[in-house]
DRENMIZA-824321 format. One record per residue (C-alpha): residue number from 0; x, y, z. Coordinates in Angstrom, 2 decimals. Layout:
% residues N
titi:NUM; X:X; Y:Y; Z:Z
...
//
This chain:
% residues 485
titi:0; X:-77.82; Y:-16.06; Z:-16.96
titi:1; X:-74.28; Y:-14.70; Z:-16.68
titi:2; X:-72.91; Y:-11.69; Z:-18.52
titi:3; X:-69.36; Y:-10.35; Z:-18.62
titi:4; X:-66.05; Y:-11.86; Z:-17.57
titi:5; X:-65.07; Y:-15.24; Z:-16.19
titi:6; X:-64.97; Y:-13.72; Z:-12.68
titi:7; X:-68.73; Y:-13.25; Z:-13.01
titi:8; X:-68.99; Y:-16.92; Z:-13.91
titi:9; X:-67.42; Y:-17.79; Z:-10.56
titi:10; X:-69.92; Y:-15.54; Z:-8.78
titi:11; X:-72.80; Y:-17.25; Z:-10.61
titi:12; X:-71.39; Y:-20.64; Z:-9.69
titi:13; X:-71.24; Y:-19.63; Z:-6.03
titi:14; X:-74.76; Y:-18.16; Z:-6.09
titi:15; X:-76.02; Y:-21.37; Z:-7.69
titi:16; X:-74.40; Y:-23.36; Z:-4.89
titi:17; X:-75.96; Y:-21.11; Z:-2.28
titi:18; X:-79.43; Y:-21.39; Z:-3.82
titi:19; X:-79.15; Y:-25.17; Z:-4.29
titi:20; X:-78.15; Y:-25.47; Z:-0.64
titi:21; X:-81.25; Y:-23.47; Z:0.31
titi:22; X:-83.50; Y:-25.92; Z:-1.53
titi:23; X:-83.94; Y:-24.22; Z:-4.89
titi:24; X:-84.07; Y:-26.33; Z:-8.06
titi:25; X:-81.75; Y:-24.91; Z:-10.72
titi:26; X:-82.84; Y:-25.10; Z:-14.36
titi:27; X:-80.95; Y:-24.27; Z:-17.54
titi:28; X:-83.79; Y:-22.53; Z:-19.38
titi:29; X:-85.15; Y:-19.33; Z:-17.81
titi:30; X:-88.56; Y:-20.15; Z:-19.31
titi:31; X:-88.75; Y:-23.10; Z:-16.91
titi:32; X:-87.88; Y:-21.00; Z:-13.84
titi:33; X:-90.08; Y:-19.22; Z:-11.31
titi:34; X:-87.32; Y:-16.61; Z:-10.93
titi:35; X:-84.79; Y:-15.65; Z:-13.58
titi:36; X:-81.58; Y:-14.36; Z:-11.97
titi:37; X:-79.41; Y:-12.29; Z:-14.32
titi:38; X:-75.79; Y:-11.75; Z:-13.24
titi:39; X:-75.02; Y:-8.44; Z:-14.94
titi:40; X:-71.78; Y:-6.83; Z:-16.11
titi:41; X:-71.09; Y:-3.14; Z:-15.45
titi:42; X:-67.63; Y:-2.78; Z:-16.98
titi:43; X:-68.05; Y:-0.98; Z:-20.31
titi:44; X:-71.00; Y:0.46; Z:-22.24
titi:45; X:-71.46; Y:-2.50; Z:-24.59
titi:46; X:-71.49; Y:-4.92; Z:-21.64
titi:47; X:-74.02; Y:-2.78; Z:-19.77
titi:48; X:-76.26; Y:-2.73; Z:-22.85
titi:49; X:-76.04; Y:-6.52; Z:-23.12
titi:50; X:-77.04; Y:-6.78; Z:-19.45
titi:51; X:-80.09; Y:-4.56; Z:-19.92
titi:52; X:-81.10; Y:-6.50; Z:-23.03
titi:53; X:-80.83; Y:-9.78; Z:-21.08
titi:54; X:-83.03; Y:-8.40; Z:-18.30
titi:55; X:-85.64; Y:-7.23; Z:-20.80
titi:56; X:-85.55; Y:-10.59; Z:-22.59
titi:57; X:-86.04; Y:-12.40; Z:-19.28
titi:58; X:-88.88; Y:-10.05; Z:-18.38
titi:59; X:-90.71; Y:-10.99; Z:-21.58
titi:60; X:-90.93; Y:-14.54; Z:-20.24
titi:61; X:-93.32; Y:-13.33; Z:-17.55
titi:62; X:-95.94; Y:-12.93; Z:-20.29
titi:63; X:-95.27; Y:-16.19; Z:-22.09
titi:64; X:-93.83; Y:-18.78; Z:-19.72
titi:65; X:-93.61; Y:-19.97; Z:-16.15
titi:66; X:-91.33; Y:-17.11; Z:-15.06
titi:67; X:-92.90; Y:-14.91; Z:-12.38
titi:68; X:-90.01; Y:-12.61; Z:-11.52
titi:69; X:-86.70; Y:-11.27; Z:-12.82
titi:70; X:-83.88; Y:-10.33; Z:-10.45
titi:71; X:-80.72; Y:-8.40; Z:-11.38
titi:72; X:-77.51; Y:-9.14; Z:-9.47
titi:73; X:-73.84; Y:-8.65; Z:-10.31
titi:74; X:-71.62; Y:-5.70; Z:-11.12
titi:75; X:-74.17; Y:-3.51; Z:-12.89
titi:76; X:-76.68; Y:-4.03; Z:-10.08
titi:77; X:-73.97; Y:-3.21; Z:-7.53
titi:78; X:-72.72; Y:-0.18; Z:-9.45
titi:79; X:-76.07; Y:1.50; Z:-10.21
titi:80; X:-78.47; Y:-0.01; Z:-7.67
titi:81; X:-81.48; Y:2.25; Z:-7.10
titi:82; X:-80.86; Y:4.11; Z:-10.36
titi:83; X:-81.12; Y:0.88; Z:-12.34
titi:84; X:-84.24; Y:-0.15; Z:-10.41
titi:85; X:-85.93; Y:3.16; Z:-11.19
titi:86; X:-85.04; Y:3.10; Z:-14.87
titi:87; X:-85.76; Y:-0.60; Z:-15.41
titi:88; X:-89.07; Y:-1.47; Z:-13.72
titi:89; X:-89.08; Y:-4.75; Z:-15.68
titi:90; X:-86.65; Y:-6.05; Z:-13.04
titi:91; X:-88.55; Y:-7.09; Z:-9.92
titi:92; X:-85.46; Y:-6.59; Z:-7.76
titi:93; X:-81.98; Y:-5.10; Z:-8.19
titi:94; X:-79.66; Y:-6.63; Z:-5.61
titi:95; X:-76.02; Y:-5.79; Z:-4.90
titi:96; X:-73.26; Y:-7.90; Z:-3.40
titi:97; X:-74.58; Y:-7.29; Z:0.14
titi:98; X:-77.64; Y:-9.37; Z:-0.76
titi:99; X:-75.74; Y:-12.50; Z:-1.76
titi:100; X:-75.62; Y:-13.90; Z:1.78
titi:101; X:-79.42; Y:-14.21; Z:1.84
titi:102; X:-80.25; Y:-14.36; Z:-1.84
titi:103; X:-82.70; Y:-17.19; Z:-1.18
titi:104; X:-84.65; Y:-15.04; Z:1.26
titi:105; X:-84.77; Y:-12.18; Z:-1.21
titi:106; X:-86.08; Y:-14.45; Z:-3.97
titi:107; X:-88.76; Y:-15.79; Z:-1.63
titi:108; X:-89.80; Y:-12.23; Z:-0.87
titi:109; X:-90.01; Y:-11.34; Z:-4.55
titi:110; X:-92.24; Y:-14.35; Z:-5.27
titi:111; X:-94.43; Y:-13.29; Z:-2.34
titi:112; X:-95.07; Y:-9.98; Z:-4.12
titi:113; X:-92.57; Y:-7.85; Z:-2.23
titi:114; X:-90.03; Y:-5.60; Z:-3.88
titi:115; X:-86.84; Y:-5.66; Z:-1.78
titi:116; X:-85.14; Y:-2.32; Z:-1.36
titi:117; X:-82.56; Y:-1.85; Z:-4.07
titi:118; X:-78.91; Y:-1.61; Z:-3.27
titi:119; X:-77.59; Y:1.91; Z:-2.63
titi:120; X:-74.26; Y:2.11; Z:-4.48
titi:121; X:-71.21; Y:3.00; Z:-2.41
titi:122; X:-67.60; Y:3.63; Z:-3.27
titi:123; X:-66.20; Y:0.34; Z:-2.05
titi:124; X:-62.64; Y:1.55; Z:-2.41
titi:125; X:-63.05; Y:2.78; Z:1.16
titi:126; X:-64.63; Y:-0.44; Z:2.44
titi:127; X:-63.67; Y:-4.04; Z:2.99
titi:128; X:-65.45; Y:-5.62; Z:0.04
titi:129; X:-67.98; Y:-8.36; Z:0.34
titi:130; X:-67.01; Y:-11.42; Z:-1.61
titi:131; X:-69.44; Y:-14.23; Z:-2.46
titi:132; X:-66.55; Y:-16.60; Z:-1.85
titi:133; X:-66.85; Y:-18.81; Z:1.22
titi:134; X:-64.67; Y:-17.58; Z:4.08
titi:135; X:-63.28; Y:-19.56; Z:6.98
titi:136; X:-64.97; Y:-18.93; Z:10.32
titi:137; X:-67.91; Y:-16.90; Z:8.99
titi:138; X:-71.54; Y:-17.87; Z:8.76
titi:139; X:-74.31; Y:-17.36; Z:6.26
titi:140; X:-77.60; Y:-15.58; Z:6.92
titi:141; X:-80.26; Y:-18.27; Z:6.55
titi:142; X:-83.41; Y:-17.57; Z:4.51
titi:143; X:-85.80; Y:-15.35; Z:6.41
titi:144; X:-83.17; Y:-13.99; Z:8.82
titi:145; X:-81.76; Y:-11.29; Z:6.58
titi:146; X:-78.23; Y:-10.42; Z:5.65
titi:147; X:-77.13; Y:-6.85; Z:5.60
titi:148; X:-74.00; Y:-4.80; Z:4.96
titi:149; X:-71.01; Y:-6.17; Z:6.79
titi:150; X:-72.00; Y:-9.84; Z:6.54
titi:151; X:-69.41; Y:-11.97; Z:4.75
titi:152; X:-70.63; Y:-14.72; Z:2.47
titi:153; X:-69.89; Y:-18.21; Z:3.74
titi:154; X:-71.03; Y:-21.80; Z:3.45
titi:155; X:-74.39; Y:-22.90; Z:4.74
titi:156; X:-74.46; Y:-26.38; Z:6.21
titi:157; X:-77.19; Y:-27.22; Z:3.70
titi:158; X:-74.53; Y:-27.04; Z:0.98
titi:159; X:-72.59; Y:-29.85; Z:2.62
titi:160; X:-72.96; Y:-31.97; Z:-0.51
titi:161; X:-70.73; Y:-29.43; Z:-2.26
titi:162; X:-67.99; Y:-29.62; Z:0.37
titi:163; X:-64.68; Y:-31.41; Z:-0.12
titi:164; X:-63.67; Y:-34.23; Z:2.16
titi:165; X:-61.48; Y:-31.91; Z:4.24
titi:166; X:-60.72; Y:-28.22; Z:4.63
titi:167; X:-63.15; Y:-25.31; Z:4.52
titi:168; X:-66.50; Y:-25.84; Z:2.78
titi:169; X:-66.90; Y:-25.08; Z:-0.91
titi:170; X:-70.00; Y:-23.18; Z:-1.88
titi:171; X:-70.29; Y:-23.75; Z:-5.61
titi:172; X:-72.39; Y:-25.54; Z:-8.16
titi:173; X:-70.72; Y:-25.98; Z:-11.55
titi:174; X:-72.82; Y:-24.34; Z:-14.23
titi:175; X:-71.27; Y:-26.42; Z:-17.01
titi:176; X:-70.70; Y:-29.90; Z:-15.56
titi:177; X:-68.53; Y:-32.03; Z:-17.76
titi:178; X:-66.45; Y:-29.14; Z:-19.03
titi:179; X:-62.78; Y:-30.02; Z:-18.36
titi:180; X:-61.77; Y:-26.54; Z:-17.13
titi:181; X:-63.19; Y:-24.20; Z:-14.52
titi:182; X:-62.33; Y:-20.78; Z:-13.10
titi:183; X:-61.01; Y:-20.62; Z:-9.56
titi:184; X:-61.09; Y:-17.27; Z:-7.77
titi:185; X:-57.88; Y:-16.10; Z:-6.12
titi:186; X:-59.12; Y:-12.73; Z:-4.87
titi:187; X:-61.74; Y:-10.04; Z:-5.23
titi:188; X:-61.35; Y:-6.29; Z:-5.75
titi:189; X:-58.46; Y:-4.08; Z:-6.81
titi:190; X:-56.29; Y:-1.45; Z:-5.11
titi:191; X:-54.97; Y:0.16; Z:-8.27
titi:192; X:-56.35; Y:3.51; Z:-9.45
titi:193; X:-56.24; Y:3.32; Z:-13.23
titi:194; X:-58.00; Y:6.44; Z:-14.45
titi:195; X:-60.14; Y:4.57; Z:-17.01
titi:196; X:-61.40; Y:1.81; Z:-14.69
titi:197; X:-64.41; Y:1.83; Z:-12.37
titi:198; X:-63.91; Y:-1.69; Z:-10.99
titi:199; X:-62.43; Y:-0.63; Z:-7.59
titi:200; X:-65.45; Y:1.58; Z:-6.96
titi:201; X:-67.89; Y:-1.35; Z:-7.03
titi:202; X:-65.67; Y:-4.38; Z:-6.40
titi:203; X:-63.83; Y:-2.79; Z:-3.48
titi:204; X:-60.32; Y:-3.12; Z:-2.11
titi:205; X:-58.16; Y:-6.14; Z:-2.91
titi:206; X:-59.02; Y:-9.17; Z:-0.78
titi:207; X:-57.02; Y:-12.39; Z:-1.19
titi:208; X:-58.60; Y:-15.73; Z:-0.40
titi:209; X:-56.58; Y:-17.78; Z:2.10
titi:210; X:-54.39; Y:-20.33; Z:0.29
titi:211; X:-56.02; Y:-23.27; Z:2.09
titi:212; X:-59.45; Y:-22.16; Z:0.84
titi:213; X:-58.16; Y:-21.99; Z:-2.73
titi:214; X:-56.60; Y:-25.44; Z:-2.41
titi:215; X:-59.77; Y:-26.93; Z:-0.94
titi:216; X:-61.80; Y:-25.62; Z:-3.85
titi:217; X:-59.19; Y:-26.91; Z:-6.31
titi:218; X:-59.57; Y:-30.40; Z:-4.82
titi:219; X:-63.35; Y:-30.16; Z:-5.06
titi:220; X:-63.15; Y:-29.04; Z:-8.69
titi:221; X:-60.87; Y:-31.98; Z:-9.47
titi:222; X:-63.42; Y:-34.32; Z:-7.91
titi:223; X:-65.98; Y:-32.87; Z:-10.36
titi:224; X:-63.78; Y:-33.85; Z:-13.31
titi:225; X:-62.04; Y:-30.50; Z:-13.86
titi:226; X:-58.58; Y:-30.93; Z:-15.36
titi:227; X:-57.56; Y:-27.30; Z:-15.88
titi:228; X:-57.81; Y:-24.60; Z:-13.21
titi:229; X:-58.11; Y:-21.04; Z:-14.48
titi:230; X:-56.96; Y:-18.72; Z:-11.68
titi:231; X:-58.91; Y:-15.46; Z:-11.82
titi:232; X:-58.94; Y:-12.13; Z:-10.02
titi:233; X:-58.84; Y:-8.45; Z:-10.92
titi:234; X:-55.04; Y:-8.51; Z:-10.46
titi:235; X:-53.39; Y:-11.86; Z:-9.76
titi:236; X:-49.95; Y:-10.32; Z:-9.20
titi:237; X:-51.30; Y:-8.69; Z:-6.01
titi:238; X:-52.30; Y:-12.03; Z:-4.51
titi:239; X:-51.13; Y:-12.33; Z:-0.92
titi:240; X:-50.18; Y:-8.71; Z:-0.28
titi:241; X:-53.07; Y:-8.28; Z:2.16
titi:242; X:-52.05; Y:-11.58; Z:3.77
titi:243; X:-48.58; Y:-10.19; Z:4.43
titi:244; X:-46.84; Y:-12.35; Z:1.83
titi:245; X:-46.20; Y:-11.09; Z:-1.70
titi:246; X:-44.72; Y:-14.50; Z:-2.57
titi:247; X:-47.99; Y:-16.27; Z:-1.78
titi:248; X:-48.81; Y:-17.00; Z:-5.42
titi:249; X:-45.36; Y:-18.41; Z:-6.14
titi:250; X:-45.82; Y:-20.75; Z:-3.16
titi:251; X:-49.40; Y:-21.66; Z:-4.04
titi:252; X:-48.83; Y:-22.63; Z:-7.68
titi:253; X:-46.83; Y:-25.84; Z:-7.01
titi:254; X:-49.43; Y:-26.94; Z:-4.46
titi:255; X:-52.27; Y:-26.40; Z:-6.92
titi:256; X:-50.39; Y:-28.25; Z:-9.67
titi:257; X:-49.92; Y:-31.17; Z:-7.27
titi:258; X:-53.66; Y:-31.61; Z:-6.64
titi:259; X:-54.61; Y:-35.12; Z:-7.73
titi:260; X:-56.42; Y:-35.05; Z:-11.07
titi:261; X:-55.38; Y:-31.50; Z:-12.02
titi:262; X:-53.35; Y:-31.54; Z:-15.22
titi:263; X:-52.92; Y:-27.81; Z:-15.84
titi:264; X:-53.02; Y:-24.58; Z:-13.82
titi:265; X:-53.35; Y:-21.30; Z:-15.72
titi:266; X:-52.82; Y:-17.84; Z:-14.21
titi:267; X:-54.70; Y:-14.87; Z:-15.68
titi:268; X:-54.51; Y:-11.09; Z:-15.43
titi:269; X:-50.97; Y:-10.20; Z:-14.47
titi:270; X:-50.20; Y:-6.50; Z:-13.93
titi:271; X:-46.89; Y:-5.90; Z:-15.79
titi:272; X:-45.60; Y:-3.35; Z:-13.27
titi:273; X:-46.00; Y:-5.91; Z:-10.46
titi:274; X:-44.56; Y:-9.01; Z:-12.14
titi:275; X:-41.63; Y:-10.18; Z:-10.03
titi:276; X:-38.75; Y:-12.42; Z:-11.14
titi:277; X:-39.87; Y:-15.06; Z:-8.64
titi:278; X:-43.37; Y:-15.15; Z:-10.13
titi:279; X:-42.00; Y:-15.50; Z:-13.66
titi:280; X:-39.83; Y:-18.38; Z:-12.50
titi:281; X:-42.73; Y:-20.05; Z:-10.67
titi:282; X:-45.00; Y:-19.93; Z:-13.73
titi:283; X:-42.32; Y:-21.00; Z:-16.19
titi:284; X:-40.58; Y:-23.51; Z:-13.94
titi:285; X:-43.42; Y:-25.41; Z:-12.26
titi:286; X:-44.57; Y:-28.64; Z:-13.87
titi:287; X:-48.32; Y:-28.51; Z:-14.39
titi:288; X:-48.47; Y:-24.70; Z:-14.56
titi:289; X:-49.06; Y:-23.47; Z:-18.09
titi:290; X:-46.36; Y:-21.34; Z:-19.72
titi:291; X:-48.96; Y:-18.65; Z:-20.25
titi:292; X:-48.69; Y:-14.95; Z:-19.49
titi:293; X:-51.82; Y:-12.80; Z:-19.55
titi:294; X:-50.21; Y:-9.36; Z:-19.27
titi:295; X:-52.41; Y:-6.28; Z:-19.05
titi:296; X:-50.32; Y:-3.74; Z:-20.99
titi:297; X:-53.22; Y:-1.40; Z:-22.05
titi:298; X:-50.79; Y:0.76; Z:-24.11
titi:299; X:-47.04; Y:1.20; Z:-24.52
titi:300; X:-46.51; Y:4.98; Z:-24.88
titi:301; X:-45.02; Y:6.01; Z:-21.50
titi:302; X:-46.59; Y:9.47; Z:-21.27
titi:303; X:-50.05; Y:8.11; Z:-22.06
titi:304; X:-49.64; Y:5.29; Z:-19.55
titi:305; X:-48.91; Y:7.91; Z:-16.85
titi:306; X:-52.22; Y:9.60; Z:-17.71
titi:307; X:-53.80; Y:6.20; Z:-17.14
titi:308; X:-51.95; Y:6.04; Z:-13.78
titi:309; X:-50.01; Y:3.05; Z:-14.98
titi:310; X:-46.28; Y:2.37; Z:-15.22
titi:311; X:-43.86; Y:1.08; Z:-17.82
titi:312; X:-43.64; Y:1.61; Z:-21.55
titi:313; X:-42.42; Y:0.03; Z:-24.75
titi:314; X:-38.86; Y:-0.61; Z:-23.58
titi:315; X:-39.94; Y:-2.00; Z:-20.18
titi:316; X:-42.58; Y:-4.25; Z:-21.70
titi:317; X:-40.30; Y:-5.67; Z:-24.37
titi:318; X:-37.74; Y:-6.36; Z:-21.65
titi:319; X:-40.38; Y:-8.23; Z:-19.65
titi:320; X:-41.30; Y:-10.33; Z:-22.68
titi:321; X:-37.63; Y:-11.07; Z:-23.29
titi:322; X:-37.34; Y:-12.41; Z:-19.72
titi:323; X:-40.49; Y:-14.49; Z:-20.19
titi:324; X:-39.17; Y:-16.10; Z:-23.37
titi:325; X:-35.74; Y:-16.68; Z:-21.87
titi:326; X:-37.46; Y:-18.87; Z:-19.27
titi:327; X:-40.13; Y:-20.37; Z:-21.56
titi:328; X:-39.37; Y:-19.90; Z:-25.28
titi:329; X:-42.75; Y:-21.26; Z:-26.41
titi:330; X:-44.83; Y:-19.42; Z:-23.81
titi:331; X:-48.24; Y:-18.10; Z:-24.73
titi:332; X:-48.63; Y:-14.34; Z:-24.28
titi:333; X:-51.84; Y:-12.34; Z:-24.52
titi:334; X:-52.84; Y:-8.79; Z:-23.64
titi:335; X:-55.40; Y:-6.03; Z:-24.10
titi:336; X:-54.83; Y:-2.46; Z:-25.28
titi:337; X:-56.92; Y:0.70; Z:-25.23
titi:338; X:-56.73; Y:3.18; Z:-28.10
titi:339; X:-58.19; Y:6.69; Z:-28.21
titi:340; X:-57.54; Y:7.49; Z:-24.55
titi:341; X:-57.76; Y:11.26; Z:-23.81
titi:342; X:-54.56; Y:12.94; Z:-24.92
titi:343; X:-53.43; Y:10.11; Z:-27.19
titi:344; X:-51.43; Y:11.43; Z:-30.15
titi:345; X:-50.67; Y:9.92; Z:-33.53
titi:346; X:-47.13; Y:9.39; Z:-32.28
titi:347; X:-48.56; Y:7.38; Z:-29.35
titi:348; X:-50.53; Y:5.19; Z:-31.75
titi:349; X:-47.43; Y:4.60; Z:-33.87
titi:350; X:-45.45; Y:3.66; Z:-30.76
titi:351; X:-48.16; Y:1.21; Z:-29.71
titi:352; X:-48.22; Y:-0.39; Z:-33.16
titi:353; X:-44.44; Y:-0.68; Z:-33.17
titi:354; X:-44.59; Y:-2.35; Z:-29.76
titi:355; X:-47.20; Y:-4.84; Z:-30.93
titi:356; X:-45.09; Y:-5.77; Z:-33.95
titi:357; X:-42.05; Y:-6.37; Z:-31.75
titi:358; X:-43.95; Y:-8.15; Z:-28.96
titi:359; X:-45.13; Y:-11.15; Z:-31.06
titi:360; X:-48.05; Y:-11.93; Z:-28.77
titi:361; X:-50.44; Y:-14.76; Z:-29.51
titi:362; X:-53.60; Y:-12.72; Z:-28.93
titi:363; X:-54.28; Y:-9.03; Z:-28.29
titi:364; X:-57.69; Y:-7.55; Z:-27.55
titi:365; X:-58.17; Y:-4.02; Z:-28.90
titi:366; X:-60.69; Y:-1.66; Z:-27.28
titi:367; X:-61.67; Y:1.88; Z:-28.14
titi:368; X:-61.77; Y:4.24; Z:-25.16
titi:369; X:-65.12; Y:5.39; Z:-23.79
titi:370; X:-65.89; Y:7.36; Z:-20.64
titi:371; X:-66.93; Y:5.34; Z:-17.61
titi:372; X:-69.05; Y:6.97; Z:-14.89
titi:373; X:-67.08; Y:8.07; Z:-11.85
titi:374; X:-63.61; Y:7.54; Z:-13.30
titi:375; X:-60.86; Y:10.15; Z:-13.30
titi:376; X:-60.44; Y:9.92; Z:-17.06
titi:377; X:-63.86; Y:11.50; Z:-17.61
titi:378; X:-62.42; Y:14.83; Z:-16.42
titi:379; X:-59.16; Y:14.68; Z:-18.39
titi:380; X:-58.53; Y:17.11; Z:-21.22
titi:381; X:-57.76; Y:15.92; Z:-24.73
titi:382; X:-60.85; Y:13.79; Z:-25.34
titi:383; X:-60.94; Y:12.56; Z:-28.94
titi:384; X:-63.95; Y:12.53; Z:-31.23
titi:385; X:-65.69; Y:9.14; Z:-31.34
titi:386; X:-64.92; Y:8.74; Z:-35.04
titi:387; X:-61.21; Y:9.30; Z:-34.35
titi:388; X:-61.27; Y:6.68; Z:-31.59
titi:389; X:-63.02; Y:4.21; Z:-33.90
titi:390; X:-60.60; Y:4.83; Z:-36.79
titi:391; X:-57.63; Y:4.17; Z:-34.50
titi:392; X:-59.26; Y:1.08; Z:-33.03
titi:393; X:-59.88; Y:-0.34; Z:-36.49
titi:394; X:-56.32; Y:0.47; Z:-37.58
titi:395; X:-54.76; Y:-1.28; Z:-34.59
titi:396; X:-57.23; Y:-4.16; Z:-34.86
titi:397; X:-56.25; Y:-4.75; Z:-38.48
titi:398; X:-52.59; Y:-4.87; Z:-37.50
titi:399; X:-53.34; Y:-7.26; Z:-34.66
titi:400; X:-55.21; Y:-9.64; Z:-36.97
titi:401; X:-52.12; Y:-9.89; Z:-39.17
titi:402; X:-49.79; Y:-10.32; Z:-36.20
titi:403; X:-51.94; Y:-13.01; Z:-34.57
titi:404; X:-52.05; Y:-14.93; Z:-37.85
titi:405; X:-48.26; Y:-14.66; Z:-38.22
titi:406; X:-47.62; Y:-15.75; Z:-34.63
titi:407; X:-49.85; Y:-18.81; Z:-35.01
titi:408; X:-48.03; Y:-19.64; Z:-38.25
titi:409; X:-44.75; Y:-19.62; Z:-36.33
titi:410; X:-46.13; Y:-22.45; Z:-34.19
titi:411; X:-46.44; Y:-24.85; Z:-37.12
titi:412; X:-44.10; Y:-27.74; Z:-36.34
titi:413; X:-44.30; Y:-27.23; Z:-32.56
titi:414; X:-45.22; Y:-30.09; Z:-30.28
titi:415; X:-48.27; Y:-29.26; Z:-28.14
titi:416; X:-50.38; Y:-30.91; Z:-25.43
titi:417; X:-54.04; Y:-30.41; Z:-26.25
titi:418; X:-56.73; Y:-30.60; Z:-23.57
titi:419; X:-59.73; Y:-32.11; Z:-25.37
titi:420; X:-62.88; Y:-30.04; Z:-24.84
titi:421; X:-65.28; Y:-31.36; Z:-27.45
titi:422; X:-65.70; Y:-34.26; Z:-29.85
titi:423; X:-66.53; Y:-32.79; Z:-33.21
titi:424; X:-69.48; Y:-34.21; Z:-35.14
titi:425; X:-68.09; Y:-32.79; Z:-38.38
titi:426; X:-65.33; Y:-34.74; Z:-40.14
titi:427; X:-62.08; Y:-32.95; Z:-40.81
titi:428; X:-60.00; Y:-33.01; Z:-43.99
titi:429; X:-60.54; Y:-36.07; Z:-46.17
titi:430; X:-63.22; Y:-37.27; Z:-43.76
titi:431; X:-60.84; Y:-37.74; Z:-40.84
titi:432; X:-62.16; Y:-37.86; Z:-37.29
titi:433; X:-61.32; Y:-34.73; Z:-35.25
titi:434; X:-61.40; Y:-33.55; Z:-31.64
titi:435; X:-61.16; Y:-29.93; Z:-30.52
titi:436; X:-59.31; Y:-28.51; Z:-27.54
titi:437; X:-56.63; Y:-26.08; Z:-26.44
titi:438; X:-52.86; Y:-26.17; Z:-26.37
titi:439; X:-50.96; Y:-24.85; Z:-23.37
titi:440; X:-50.61; Y:-21.35; Z:-24.83
titi:441; X:-54.37; Y:-21.02; Z:-25.46
titi:442; X:-56.61; Y:-19.75; Z:-22.68
titi:443; X:-60.28; Y:-20.79; Z:-22.57
titi:444; X:-62.69; Y:-19.04; Z:-24.94
titi:445; X:-60.44; Y:-16.11; Z:-25.84
titi:446; X:-57.23; Y:-17.47; Z:-27.39
titi:447; X:-58.37; Y:-19.75; Z:-30.16
titi:448; X:-58.48; Y:-23.54; Z:-30.24
titi:449; X:-56.62; Y:-26.53; Z:-31.64
titi:450; X:-58.26; Y:-29.11; Z:-33.89
titi:451; X:-56.59; Y:-32.49; Z:-33.64
titi:452; X:-57.03; Y:-34.62; Z:-36.77
titi:453; X:-57.00; Y:-38.31; Z:-35.83
titi:454; X:-55.48; Y:-40.91; Z:-38.13
titi:455; X:-57.83; Y:-43.57; Z:-39.56
titi:456; X:-58.73; Y:-46.19; Z:-37.00
titi:457; X:-57.19; Y:-44.30; Z:-34.08
titi:458; X:-59.05; Y:-44.52; Z:-30.76
titi:459; X:-61.00; Y:-41.37; Z:-30.05
titi:460; X:-59.88; Y:-39.40; Z:-26.97
titi:461; X:-62.44; Y:-38.40; Z:-24.36
titi:462; X:-63.26; Y:-34.90; Z:-23.16
titi:463; X:-60.66; Y:-34.04; Z:-20.53
titi:464; X:-57.89; Y:-36.16; Z:-22.08
titi:465; X:-54.54; Y:-34.60; Z:-22.98
titi:466; X:-53.31; Y:-35.40; Z:-26.48
titi:467; X:-49.69; Y:-34.99; Z:-27.56
titi:468; X:-49.70; Y:-33.53; Z:-31.05
titi:469; X:-47.68; Y:-31.60; Z:-33.63
titi:470; X:-49.06; Y:-28.41; Z:-35.20
titi:471; X:-49.54; Y:-28.76; Z:-38.97
titi:472; X:-51.47; Y:-25.61; Z:-39.92
titi:473; X:-53.00; Y:-22.41; Z:-38.56
titi:474; X:-55.80; Y:-19.95; Z:-39.30
titi:475; X:-55.93; Y:-16.81; Z:-37.17
titi:476; X:-55.28; Y:-17.92; Z:-33.59
titi:477; X:-56.63; Y:-21.43; Z:-34.31
titi:478; X:-54.33; Y:-24.38; Z:-34.98
titi:479; X:-54.61; Y:-27.75; Z:-36.65
titi:480; X:-52.50; Y:-30.62; Z:-35.30
titi:481; X:-51.92; Y:-34.32; Z:-35.68
titi:482; X:-51.27; Y:-36.74; Z:-32.79
titi:483; X:-47.70; Y:-37.74; Z:-32.18
titi:484; X:-47.38; Y:-41.24; Z:-33.60
//
């Protein structure tokens, strides 16, 4: 079971590949498993609660089904380690990132009645992080031989069936085979020090994957039927800086788009202060790379952004969006914002709302601020009452709902290429056959979808096909389109 962001999905995919290579049978239903592994999220309070609930739900299976043990891994397990183990005895083991290299051995130990020592959390901002991504030239700890701090995760030769024909081995097992898109990890960790964010403390310093490793995995994903690559990291604009080449992403994108079978490459999580002209041009000017800009603005009031240890402001951000649309007029743009940050004034909220109105983004996530353990923001003055934070969040959310609906309405009449993701069993208007997918400006799962209404007697596309269509209607971020005749 995987909680949290798409980066956690990649980790789960890699852990599944590691376990399959070690001889474990993977099942979809935890009730059919000897061990239920829960990949937790430790980002914000609601995500942590969901992770605890999932662990408790899995633990209940020990009384009713085949399940004999429940193991917590992932960000929450890494962040809280022994504390989580002490407060949640329902989990038979709480394992941090250091345990990934020999996860099979740990699971064997749990089934044998042992309780492996829980991870002791460390501030990984001072350490080279461990990444579950396979690394060139490293080796995996085989079951029974242990794997401690300092080991890098790599491919075991027993996972050879997951390896591409050439290049470094790929240690993954797709959790949703048949889905036409998949995340592809560019890097792990983050070097920024945003005062509200705890990610660097448990994910560690920024670590780019070598370009050849990324390309090898892209080829493998294509061989599995993946048509859209979703490039993920904590900050994709930093890709390559630890490799000595800040232009590494600009150089990598055309190579990824040229992989046989890949129809679309999508970049996520761009830090506005680090977006370079060359990167804008590479995204907007490379065939096969989606005109899609996932820009993490967080706010637009300059003084408040400085308290967040971030740069820019309304004028800078609108200038960036102007440059984006000069290169790609129909580009998709999404972002997230935080309201109620300590010290936020009513004038700051008004500035943010004015920015959102001018920005015309396709989707904006709105989050109310809450303290996160170990972050600098906890100690800042000017904390707002929870009811004030919630009122501001609701106010901005209401504005965003209107703006998203208006922006989608502006797309009526546009020509779009829709990647088909599902074949609907429900007929559309007037009984017409429909398929559902995403246009280029729509990221997976978070940016709405496009329903393509097929004319009578038209051949039905397959999942993974690209359909040329014209938008005829909208509702929220969702679109309705008809195939180009």
